[in-house]
ZATORPA-337642 format. One record per residue: residue in one letter; x, z, y of N, C-alpha, C in turn. Coordinates in steps of 0.2 Angstrom, whole numbers, padded with zeros to 4 digits, always signed. Layout:
// residues N
AXZYXZYXZY ...
//
This chain:
// residues 385
M-0509+0086-0046-0505+0082-0051-0504+0075-0048 T-0498+0073-0050-0496+0066-0049-0500+0061-0054 E-0499+0055-0052-0502+0050-0057-0499+0050-0064 L-0492+0051-0064-0488+0051-0070-0490+0058-0074 Q-0491+0063-0071-0493+0069-0074-0500+0069-0077 D-0505+0066-0073-0511+0065-0076-0511+0060-0082 Q-0507+0055-0082-0506+0051-0088-0503+0054-0094 I-0498+0058-0093-0495+0062-0098-0500+0067-0102 A-0504+0070-0098-0509+0075-0100-0515+0071-0104 A-0517+0065-0102-0521+0061-0105-0519+0058-0112 D-0512+0056-0112-0509+0054-0118-0509+0060-0123 L-0507+0066-0121-0507+0071-0126-0514+0073-0128 R-0519+0073-0124-0525+0074-0127-0528+0068-0132 G-0526+0062-0130-0527+0057-0135-0524+0058-0141 W-0518+0059-0142-0515+0061-0148-0518+0066-0152 D-0519+0072-0148-0522+0078-0151-0529+0077-0154 A-0533+0072-0151-0540+0070-0153-0540+0067-0160 I-0534+0064-0163-0534+0062-0169-0531+0067-0174 E-0534+0071-0177-0532+0077-0180-0527+0076-0186 D-0528+0071-0190-0523+0070-0196-0519+0064-0195 H-0513+0065-0194-0508+0059-0193-0504+0058-0199 R-0506+0060-0205-0502+0059-0211-0502+0052-0213 T-0496+0050-0215-0494+0043-0217-0500+0040-0222 G-0502+0034-0221-0507+0031-0225-0514+0033-0225 T-0515+0037-0221-0522+0040-0220-0526+0036-0215 E-0533+0038-0215-0537+0035-0209-0534+0037-0202 G-0531+0043-0202-0529+0045-0196-0522+0041-0194 D-0518+0039-0198-0513+0035-0197-0515+0028-0194 A-0520+0025-0197-0523+0019-0195-0526+0020-0188 A-0529+0025-0187-0532+0027-0180-0527+0027-0175 T-0521+0031-0177-0516+0031-0172-0513+0025-0170 S-0512+0020-0175-0510+0013-0173-0514+0010-0169 E-0521+0010-0170-0526+0007-0166-0526+0010-0159 W-0525+0016-0158-0525+0020-0152-0519+0017-0148 L-0513+0017-0151-0507+0015-0147-0507+0008-0145 A-0510+0004-0150-0511-0003-0148-0515-0005-0142 R-0521-0001-0142-0526-0001-0137-0522+0001-0130 L-0518+0006-0130-0515+0008-0124-0510+0003-0122 A-0506+0000-0127-0502-0005-0125-0505-0011-0122 R-0511-0013-0125-0514-0019-0122-0516-0017-0115 G-0518-0011-0114-0520-0009-0107-0515-0009-0102 A-0509-0009-0104-0503-0009-0100-0501-0017-0099 G-0504-0021-0102-0503-0028-0101-0498-0031-0106 A-0497-0027-0111-0492-0029-0117-0496-0032-0123 T-0492-0035-0127-0495-0038-0133-0493-0034-0139 P-0496-0029-0142-0494-0025-0148-0495-0029-0154 Q-0491-0027-0159-0492-0029-0166-0493-0023-0170 V-0498-0023-0174-0499-0017-0179-0496-0020-0186 Q-0490-0018-0188-0487-0021-0193-0489-0016-0199 A-0493-0018-0203-0496-0015-0209-0491-0017-0215 F-0491-0012-0220-0487-0013-0226-0490-0009-0232 P-0489-0011-0238-0492-0007-0243-0489+0000-0244 F-0492+0004-0247-0490+0011-0247-0493+0015-0253 Q-0490+0019-0257-0493+0023-0262-0494+0030-0259 R-0500+0032-0258-0502+0038-0255-0503+0043-0261 W-0500+0049-0259-0502+0055-0264-0509+0058-0262 V-0513+0058-0267-0519+0061-0267-0519+0068-0271 L-0520+0073-0268-0519+0080-0271-0525+0082-0275 G-0524+0084-0281-0529+0087-0285-0528+0095-0285 N-0529+0098-0290-0528+0105-0290-0520+0107-0290 C-0518+0110-0284-0511+0112-0283-0511+0120-0282 A-0509+0124-0286-0510+0131-0286-0505+0134-0290 V-0504+0141-0289-0500+0145-0293-0505+0151-0295 A-0504+0154-0301-0508+0159-0303-0504+0164-0307 V-0506+0171-0306-0502+0176-0309-0508+0181-0311 N-0509+0183-0317-0514+0188-0320-0520+0187-0316 G-0523+0181-0316-0530+0180-0313-0530+0179-0306 R-0524+0180-0302-0524+0180-0295-0521+0173-0293 G-0523+0169-0289-0521+0163-0287-0519+0162-0280 A-0515+0156-0278-0514+0154-0272-0514+0147-0272 D-0518+0143-0268-0518+0136-0267-0511+0134-0263 G-0509+0128-0264-0503+0126-0260-0503+0118-0259 V-0498+0116-0257-0497+0109-0256-0490+0107-0259 P-0489+0102-0263-0483+0101-0266-0478+0098-0261 L-0471+0098-0263-0466+0094-0260-0467+0087-0262 F-0468+0082-0257-0470+0075-0259-0464+0071-0262 D-0458+0074-0263-0453+0071-0266-0450+0075-0272 G-0454+0079-0275-0453+0083-0281-0457+0080-0287 G-0457+0084-0292-0461+0082-0298-0468+0084-0298 I-0472+0082-0303-0479+0083-0303-0480+0086-0311 T-0485+0090-0312-0487+0093-0318-0492+0090-0322 G-0497+0086-0319-0503+0084-0322-0508+0090-0322 P-0514+0089-0324-0519+0094-0323-0518+0101-0327 A-0514+0100-0333-0513+0106-0337-0508+0111-0334 G-0503+0109-0329-0499+0113-0326-0493+0115-0331 V-0489+0120-0329-0483+0123-0333-0484+0130-0332 E-0481+0134-0337-0481+0141-0337-0474+0143-0338 G-0472+0149-0336-0466+0152-0337-0466+0159-0333 S-0460+0163-0334-0459+0169-0331-0457+0168-0324 L-0460+0171-0319-0459+0170-0312-0453+0175-0310 G-0448+0172-0307-0442+0175-0305-0440+0173-0298 S-0437+0178-0294-0434+0176-0288-0428+0172-0289 L-0427+0167-0285-0421+0162-0285-0415+0166-0283 A-0416+0172-0279-0410+0176-0277-0407+0180-0283 N-0411+0181-0288-0408+0185-0294-0407+0181-0300 G-0406+0174-0299-0404+0170-0305-0409+0166-0308 N-0408+0164-0314-0413+0159-0317-0420+0162-0318 A-0425+0158-0319-0431+0160-0320-0435+0154-0323 G-0440+0155-0327-0444+0149-0329-0448+0146-0324 I-0450+0150-0319-0453+0147-0313-0450+0151-0307 G-0446+0147-0303-0442+0151-0298-0446+0151-0291 I-0445+0156-0287-0449+0157-0281-0444+0159-0276 G-0445+0157-0270-0441+0159-0264-0443+0157-0258 P-0441+0160-0252-0443+0157-0245-0440+0151-0243 I-0443+0147-0239-0440+0141-0237-0443+0139-0230 G-0439+0137-0225-0442+0136-0218-0437+0138-0213 N-0439+0137-0207-0435+0138-0201-0433+0146-0200 A-0437+0150-0203-0435+0157-0202-0433+0161-0209 A-0431+0157-0214-0429+0159-0220-0423+0163-0219 P-0422+0168-0223-0416+0172-0223-0409+0168-0224 P-0404+0170-0222-0398+0166-0222-0396+0164-0230 G-0395+0158-0231-0394+0156-0237-0400+0154-0242 A-0406+0156-0239-0411+0154-0244-0413+0147-0244 N-0413+0143-0239-0414+0136-0239-0409+0132-0244 E-0403+0134-0243-0398+0131-0247-0399+0133-0255 R-0401+0139-0256-0402+0141-0263-0408+0138-0266 F-0413+0136-0262-0419+0133-0264-0417+0125-0266 A-0413+0123-0262-0410+0116-0263-0406+0115-0269 R-0402+0120-0270-0398+0120-0276-0402+0121-0283 A-0408+0125-0282-0412+0125-0288-0416+0119-0289 R-0418+0115-0284-0421+0109-0285-0416+0104-0288 A-0410+0104-0286-0405+0099-0289-0403+0100-0296 A-0403+0107-0298-0401+0109-0304-0406+0107-0309 G-0413+0108-0307-0418+0106-0312-0419+0111-0318 N-0417+0117-0317-0417+0122-0323-0424+0125-0324 C-0428+0125-0318-0434+0128-0318-0440+0123-0320 A-0445+0126-0324-0451+0122-0325-0455+0120-0319 A-0454+0124-0314-0457+0123-0307-0454+0128-0302 L-0455+0126-0296-0453+0131-0291-0459+0132-0286 V-0459+0138-0283-0464+0140-0278-0460+0142-0272 A-0462+0138-0266-0459+0139-0260-0463+0143-0255 V-0461+0148-0253-0465+0152-0248-0463+0151-0241 A-0468+0148-0237-0466+0146-0230-0463+0152-0226 A-0458+0151-0223-0455+0156-0219-0454+0153-0212 M-0459+0155-0208-0459+0153-0201-0458+0159-0196 D-0459+0158-0190-0460+0163-0185-0465+0168-0187 A-0464+0174-0186-0468+0179-0188-0475+0179-0185 D-0475+0176-0179-0481+0176-0175-0485+0169-0177 V-0482+0165-0182-0486+0159-0184-0486+0159-0191 P-0491+0164-0194-0491+0164-0201-0495+0158-0204 G-0494+0157-0210-0498+0151-0214-0493+0146-0217 L-0495+0140-0218-0492+0135-0222-0489+0130-0217 A-0482+0130-0216-0479+0125-0213-0475+0120-0218 L-0476+0114-0218-0474+0110-0224-0467+0107-0222 Q-0463+0106-0228-0457+0103-0227-0457+0095-0228 N-0453+0092-0225-0453+0084-0226-0450+0082-0233 A-0452+0076-0235-0450+0074-0241-0445+0068-0240 D-0439+0070-0239-0434+0065-0237-0433+0060-0243 R-0434+0062-0249-0433+0057-0255-0440+0055-0258 F-0445+0053-0253-0451+0051-0255-0451+0045-0260 V-0447+0041-0259-0447+0035-0263-0442+0036-0269 D-0439+0041-0270-0435+0043-0275-0435+0050-0277 P-0441+0052-0280-0443+0059-0281-0438+0062-0286 F-0436+0069-0286-0432+0072-0290-0434+0079-0292 G-0431+0082-0297-0432+0089-0298-0438+0091-0301 P-0439+0097-0302-0446+0100-0304-0451+0100-0299 P-0457+0101-0301-0463+0101-0296-0461+0107-0292 V-0463+0106-0285-0462+0112-0280-0469+0113-0277 L-0471+0119-0277-0478+0120-0274-0476+0125-0267 Q-0478+0122-0262-0477+0126-0255-0484+0130-0254 V-0483+0137-0253-0488+0141-0252-0487+0145-0245 A-0493+0147-0242-0493+0150-0236-0489+0157-0236 S-0486+0159-0230-0482+0165-0229-0486+0171-0231 Q-0492+0171-0230-0496+0178-0232-0496+0178-0240 E-0495+0173-0244-0495+0174-0251-0488+0177-0253 G-0483+0177-0249-0476+0179-0251-0476+0186-0255 N-0479+0191-0251-0477+0198-0254-0480+0199-0261 W-0486+0197-0263-0488+0198-0269-0485+0194-0275 L-0483+0188-0273-0480+0183-0277-0473+0186-0279 L-0469+0188-0273-0462+0190-0274-0462+0197-0278 D-0468+0201-0277-0468+0207-0281-0469+0205-0289 A-0473+0200-0290-0474+0198-0297-0468+0195-0300 A-0464+0192-0296-0457+0189-0298-0453+0195-0300 A-0453+0200-0296-0448+0206-0297-0450+0209-0304 R-0456+0209-0306-0458+0211-0313-0457+0206-0318 G-0456+0200-0316-0455+0195-0321-0461+0193-0325 E-0467+0193-0321-0473+0192-0324-0474+0184-0326 S-0478+0183-0330-0480+0176-0332-0484+0172-0327 A-0482+0166-0325-0486+0163-0320-0487+0156-0322 S-0492+0152-0319-0494+0145-0320-0494+0142-0314 V-0491+0136-0314-0491+0131-0308-0494+0125-0310 V-0499+0122-0306-0502+0116-0306-0500+0112-0300 V-0497+0106-0301-0496+0101-0296-0499+0094-0298 D-0506+0094-0297-0509+0088-0300-0510+0083-0294 V-0507+0077-0295-0507+0072-0290-0508+0065-0293 A-0513+0061-0289-0514+0054-0291-0511+0050-0286 L-0508+0044-0288-0506+0039-0283-0511+0034-0282 E-0512+0033-0275-0517+0028-0273-0515+0023-0269 P-0516+0017-0270-0514+0011-0266-0517+0012-0259 A-0513+0011-0254-0515+0012-0247-0511+0008-0243 T-0513+0008-0236-0509+0004-0231-0506+0009-0226 A-0500+0008-0224-0497+0012-0218-0496+0007-0213 S-0494+0009-0207-0493+0004-0201-0488+0007-0196 N-0484+0002-0193-0480+0003-0187-0484+0000-0182 V-0482+0002-0175-0484-0002-0170-0478-0005-0166 V-0478-0011-0165-0472-0014-0162-0474-0018-0156 V-0470-0017-0150-0472-0021-0144-0465-0023-0141 R-0465-0030-0140-0459-0033-0137-0460-0035-0130 V-0456-0032-0125-0456-0034-0118-0450-0038-0117 A-0452-0044-0114-0446-0049-0113-0442-0047-0107 G-0436-0048-0108-0431-0047-0102-0430-0053-0098 R-0427-0052-0092-0426-0057-0087-0420-0062-0090 D-0416-0059-0094-0411-0063-0097-0411-0062-0105 P-0415-0067-0108-0416-0066-0115-0410-0067-0120 S-0404-0069-0117-0398-0069-0121-0395-0062-0122 L-0397-0057-0119-0394-0051-0119-0397-0047-0125 A-0393-0043-0128-0395-0039-0134-0400-0034-0131 P-0406-0032-0136-0411-0028-0133-0410-0021-0134 V-0413-0017-0130-0414-0010-0131-0420-0009-0135 V-0419-0004-0140-0425-0002-0144-0427+0005-0143 V-0433+0006-0142-0436+0013-0140-0440+0014-0146 M-0438+0019-0150-0442+0021-0156-0444+0029-0156 T-0450+0030-0159-0453+0037-0160-0457+0037-0166 P-0457+0042-0170-0462+0043-0175-0469+0043-0173 K-0474+0041-0177-0481+0041-0175-0485+0044-0181 S-0481+0048-0186-0485+0051-0191-0482+0058-0192 A-0486+0063-0195-0485+0070-0196-0489+0073-0201 W-0487+0079-0203-0491+0082-0208-0498+0084-0206 W-0499+0086-0200-0506+0088-0197-0507+0084-0191 T-0509+0088-0186-0510+0085-0179-0503+0085-0176 C-0499+0091-0176-0492+0091-0174-0491+0089-0167 T-0495+0091-0162-0495+0089-0155-0488+0090-0151 A-0486+0096-0152-0479+0098-0149-0473+0094-0152 E-0474+0093-0159-0469+0090-0163-0468+0083-0160 R-0474+0079-0161-0474+0072-0159-0476+0070-0152 G-0479+0074-0149-0482+0072-0142-0477+0070-0137 G-0471+0073-0137-0466+0071-0132-0464+0064-0133 G-0462+0063-0139-0460+0056-0140-0465+0051-0139 I-0471+0052-0140-0477+0048-0139-0478+0046-0132 V-0478+0052-0128-0479+0051-0121-0474+0047-0117 I-0467+0048-0119-0462+0045-0116-0462+0037-0118 W-0463+0036-0125-0464+0029-0127-0469+0025-0123 L-0475+0028-0122-0480+0025-0118-0478+0024-0111 A-0475+0029-0108-0472+0029-0101-0467+0023-0100 L-0462+0023-0105-0458+0017-0104-0461+0011-0105 L-0465+0010-0110-0469+0004-0111-0473+0002-0105 R-0476+0006-0102-0480+0004-0096-0475+0002-0090 H-0470+0006-0089-0465+0004-0084-0462-0003-0085 F-0460-0004-0091-0456-0010-0092-0461-0016-0092 A-0467-0015-0095-0472-0020-0094-0474-0023-0087 A-0474-0018-0083-0475-0019-0076-0469-0021-0072 N-0463-0019-0074-0457-0021-0071-0452-0023-0076 P-0452-0030-0078-0448-0033-0083-0440-0031-0082 P-0437-0028-0086-0430-0027-0086-0425-0033-0087 R-0419-0032-0086-0414-0037-0087-0414-0039-0095 R-0414-0033-0099-0413-0034-0106-0420-0034-0109 P-0421-0038-0115-0427-0037-0118-0427-0029-0121 V-0434-0027-0122-0435-0020-0124-0440-0021-0130 V-0438-0018-0136-0442-0018-0141-0445-0011-0142 F-0451-0010-0143-0454-0003-0144-0457-0003-0151 T-0455+0002-0155-0458+0003-0161-0460+0010-0162 A-0466+0011-0164-0469+0018-0166-0470+0018-0173 N-0466+0022-0177-0466+0021-0184-0469+0027-0188 T-0473+0025-0193-0476+0029-0198-0470+0032-0203 G-0472+0036-0207-0468+0038-0213-0463+0043-0211 H-0463+0046-0205-0458+0051-0203-0457+0056-0208 E-0463+0059-0210-0462+0065-0215-0461+0063-0222 L-0460+0057-0223-0459+0054-0230-0453+0050-0230 G-0447+0053-0228-0441+0049-0229-0440+0043-0224 H-0444+0043-0218-0443+0038-0213-0445+0031-0216 T-0450+0031-0220-0452+0025-0223-0454+0019-0218 G-0457+0021-0213-0459+0016-0208-0453+0013-0204 L-0449+0017-0202-0443+0015-0199-0439+0010-0204 D-0438+0012-0211-0435+0008-0216-0439+0001-0216 H-0445+0001-0216-0449-0005-0216-0447-0009-0210 F-0447-0006-0204-0445-0010-0198-0438-0013-0198 L-0434-0009-0201-0427-0012-0201-0426-0017-0207 E-0430-0017-0212-0431-0022-0217-0433-0029-0214 E-0438-0028-0209-0441-0034-0206-0436-0037-0201 S-0431-0033-0198-0426-0035-0193-0420-0032-0195 P-0417-0034-0200-0411-0031-0203-0405-0031-0199 A-0404-0036-0194-0398-0036-0190-0399-0031-0184 L-0405-0029-0183-0406-0025-0176-0402-0018-0176 G-0402-0015-0182-0399-0009-0182-0392-0008-0179 K-0388-0013-0180-0381-0013-0177-0381-0018-0171 A-0385-0023-0170-0385-0028-0165-0388-0026-0159 A-0393-0021-0159-0396-0019-0153-0391-0016-0148 H-0392-0017-0141-0388-0014-0136-0388-0006-0137 L-0394-0004-0138-0395+0004-0139-0401+0005-0142 W-0401+0010-0146-0408+0013-0149-0409+0020-0145 I-0415+0020-0142-0417+0026-0139-0422+0030-0144 H-0420+0035-0147-0424+0039-0152-0427+0045-0148 L-0434+0045-0148-0438+0050-0145-0440+0054-0151 G-0437+0059-0152-0438+0063-0158-0443+0069-0158 A-0442+0074-0161-0447+0079-0162-0446+0085-0157 N-0451+0088-0155-0452+0095-0153-0449+0096-0146 F-0446+0091-0142-0443+0093-0136-0448+0095-0130 V-0454+0094-0131-0459+0097-0126-0463+0103-0129 A-0461+0106-0134-0464+0112-0137-0462+0118-0132 K-0467+0123-0131-0465+0129-0127-0459+0132-0130 N-0454+0134-0126-0448+0137-0127-0444+0133-0132 S-0444+0127-0132-0440+0122-0136-0433+0123-0134 E-0428+0123-0138-0421+0122-0137-0419+0115-0138 R-0419+0111-0133-0418+0104-0134-0410+0102-0136 R-0410+0097-0140-0404+0094-0143-0403+0087-0141 L-0397+0085-0138-0395+0079-0136-0390+0076-0142 Q-0392+0070-0144-0387+0067-0149-0386+0060-0146 T-0379+0058-0146-0377+0051-0143-0372+0048-0148 S-0371+0042-0148-0366+0039-0152-0359+0038-0148 D-0359+0039-0141-0353+0039-0138-0353+0044-0132 A-0347+0045-0129-0346+0050-0124-0350+0047-0117 G-0349+0041-0116-0353+0038-0110-0360+0039-0110 L-0363+0038-0116-0371+0039-0116-0372+0046-0115 Q-0368+0051-0118-0369+0058-0117-0369+0060-0110 A-0364+0057-0106-0363+0059-0099-0369+0057-0095 L-0371+0050-0096-0377+0048-0093-0383+0052-0094 A-0384+0054-0100-0390+0058-0102-0390+0065-0099 E-0384+0068-0099-0383+0075-0096-0384+0075-0089 R-0382+0070-0085-0383+0069-0078-0390+0069-0076 S-0394+0064-0079-0401+0063-0078-0405+0070-0080 M-0403+0072-0086-0407+0078-0088-0406+0084-0083 A-0400+0085-0081-0398+0091-0076-0402+0090-0070 A-0402+0083-0067-0406+0082-0061-0413+0083-0061 H-0416+0083-0067-0423+0084-0068-0424+0091-0072 D-0419+0095-0072-0420+0102-0074-0422+0103-0082 V-0420+0098-0086-0421+0099-0093-0415+0097-0097 S-0409+0101-0095-0403+0100-0098-0404+0102-0106 P-0400+0099-0110-0400+0101-0117-0397+0108-0118 Q-0400+0112-0123-0397+0118-0125-0391+0117-0130 S-0391+0111-0134-0386+0110-0138-0384+0102-0138 I-0378+0100-0140-0377+0093-0140-0373+0092-0147 R-0376+0087-0151-0373+0084-0157-0367+0079-0155 A-0361+0081-0156-0355+0077-0153-0355+0070-0156 P-0353+0065-0152-0353+0058-0155-0348+0058-0161 G-0350+0054-0166-0346+0054-0172-0349+0058-0178 H-0353+0063-0176-0356+0067-0182-0363+0064-0183 R-0365+0063-0190-0371+0060-0191-0377+0064-0188 P-0381+0061-0185-0387+0064-0181-0392+0066-0185 F-0397+0070-0183-0403+0072-0186-0409+0067-0184 G-0414+0067-0188-0420+0063-0187-0419+0056-0188 E-0423+0051-0185-0422+0044-0186-0416+0041-0184 A-0413+0045-0179-0406+0042-0177-0401+0042-0182 R-0402+0045-0188-0397+0045-0193-0397+0038-0196 N-0403+0035-0196-0404+0028-0199-0400+0023-0195 I-0400+0024-0188-0396+0020-0184-0388+0021-0185 Y-0387+0027-0185-0380+0029-0186-0377+0026-0193 D-0381+0026-0198-0379+0023-0205-0378+0016-0204 A-0382+0013-0200-0382+0005-0199-0376+0003-0194 G-0373+0008-0191-0367+0006-0187-0370+0005-0179 G-0376+0007-0178-0378+0006-0171-0377+0011-0166 R-0378+0010-0159-0378+0014-0154-0384+0018-0153 Y-0384+0024-0151-0391+0028-0150-0390+0033-0145 L-0396+0035-0142-0397+0041-0138-0403+0044-0141 S-0402+0050-0142-0408+0054-0146-0409+0061-0143 W-0416+0062-0143-0418+0069-0141-0422+0072-0147 L-0420+0079-0148-0424+0083-0152-0425+0090-0149 G-0429+0094-0153-0429+0101-0150-0432+0105-0156 S-0433+0112-0154-0435+0117-0159-0443+0118-0157 N-0446+0121-0162-0453+0122-0161-0456+0127-0166 R-0458+0133-0163-0460+0138-0167-0466+0136-0172 W-0470+0131-0170-0476+0129-0173-0474+0123-0178 F-0468+0122-0179-0465+0115-0182-0469+0114-0189 H-0472+0109-0190-0476+0107-0196-0481+0112-0198 H-0484+0115-0193-0489+0120-0194-0496+0117-0191 P-0501+0118-0195-0508+0115-0193-0510+0118-0186 T-0508+0123-0183-0510+0126-0177-0506+0123-0171 D-0501+0118-0172-0498+0114-0167-0503+0110-0163 R-0506+0112-0158-0511+0108-0155-0511+0109-0147 W-0514+0104-0144-0514+0104-0137-0520+0109-0135 P-0519+0113-0130-0513+0113-0125-0508+0119-0126 H-0510+0123-0131-0506+0130-0131-0499+0129-0134 T-0497+0124-0137-0490+0123-0139-0486+0119-0135 I-0489+0116-0129-0485+0111-0125-0482+0114-0119 D-0476+0113-0117-0473+0114-0111-0475+0108-0106 V-0480+0108-0102-0482+0102-0099-0477+0101-0093 D-0474+0106-0090-0468+0104-0085-0463+0101-0088 A-0461+0103-0094-0455+0100-0098-0457+0093-0100 A-0463+0092-0102-0465+0085-0103-0465+0080-0097 N-0467+0083-0092-0466+0079-0085-0459+0077-0084 C-0455+0082-0084-0448+0082-0082-0444+0077-0087 M-0445+0078-0093-0442+0074-0098-0444+0066-0097 T-0450+0065-0096-0453+0058-0095-0449+0055-0089 E-0449+0059-0083-0446+0056-0077-0438+0055-0079 A-0435+0059-0082-0428+0058-0084-0427+0052-0088 M-0431+0052-0093-0430+0046-0098-0432+0039-0094 L-0437+0039-0090-0438+0033-0086-0432+0031-0082 E-0428+0036-0079-0422+0035-0076-0416+0032-0080 I-0416+0035-0086-0410+0034-0091-0412+0027-0094 A-0418+0026-0096-0420+0019-0099-0419+0013-0094 S-0421+0015-0088-0421+0009-0083-0413+0007-0082 T-0409+0012-0082-0402+0011-0081-0399+0007-0086 I-0401+0009-0092-0398+0005-0098-0401-0002-0099 A-0407-0002-0098-0411-0009-0099-0409-0014-0094 N-0406-0012-0088-0404-0016-0083-0397-0017-0082 D-0393-0015-0087-0386-0015-0086-0383-0022-0089 
//
């Protein structure tokens, strides 16, 4: 193995050793300290930028029908019930209104199911909703959904339950049986944190390049987050040792799963940077997962061509491209909304938001190496133009 390959593997193991990366937790703080320590080891001066955060502390969160129950996890941007819960007739969202609606949600949900669930949340006609995780058949269990409106919750309480609970609950819904749902949540003052590193450029008058990646997740989520983390670190080490023409700002942001709250905090601290940066490089989710279908997103055709050339040269061409002018996915959308330029990578992941997304079995190590080499080439070109 090369020195770079050894470093990538070490960084992936380091991420995976912190098992809980959820925003505002001890694991979130440990991740910040770990990244800051690695940045100092590269000769850089990191800042751990902490900010106050209201953390959801889960109490009893479960659905019960005729004495049989299933524990779950609520959607963090929906309603709560308190300890008493709510009751109503259980009914499939596919068949119309119900006191408590139930349906599948996730990457492998039947056509139209995710949209149907979203409409039920927005309508608010049910006392509660039960979301049955719909993932790859070989990855049963509970894969959680992100809470894009964490700071502005809406709709009824939503309880997410594991895929294996689906059959008996949907059978009960077909019979219209009475069910109870409890989503008991306390709000606890906590602290969340981003990690920011600024590498001086040889010409400080030039607009900076910003390299961003999320540093939080529902569980360990190594294939989801690991690619962004290892490339963020590789670029940081490279530019710390080889100062580029432009300044480069590195930010690893918490709050990804909760409406990008960490990136929002970073942009509030540097409000002009969204549009004023020369370019934002967004290292998003899943692009080093095994069998990932990589997606390239850029703000203009020139960036797309640059990225495609480098990725093809390193045998990691994207399987899909989000055309310039269309609002992108992930944190790149925040930059699009601010009017900034961006180059963004995402991918698919059969273990997406699932607790078994762990090193090494979910990672395509060769893809991680090739993506890192390609991004070193791309970022060096951009930071020195």
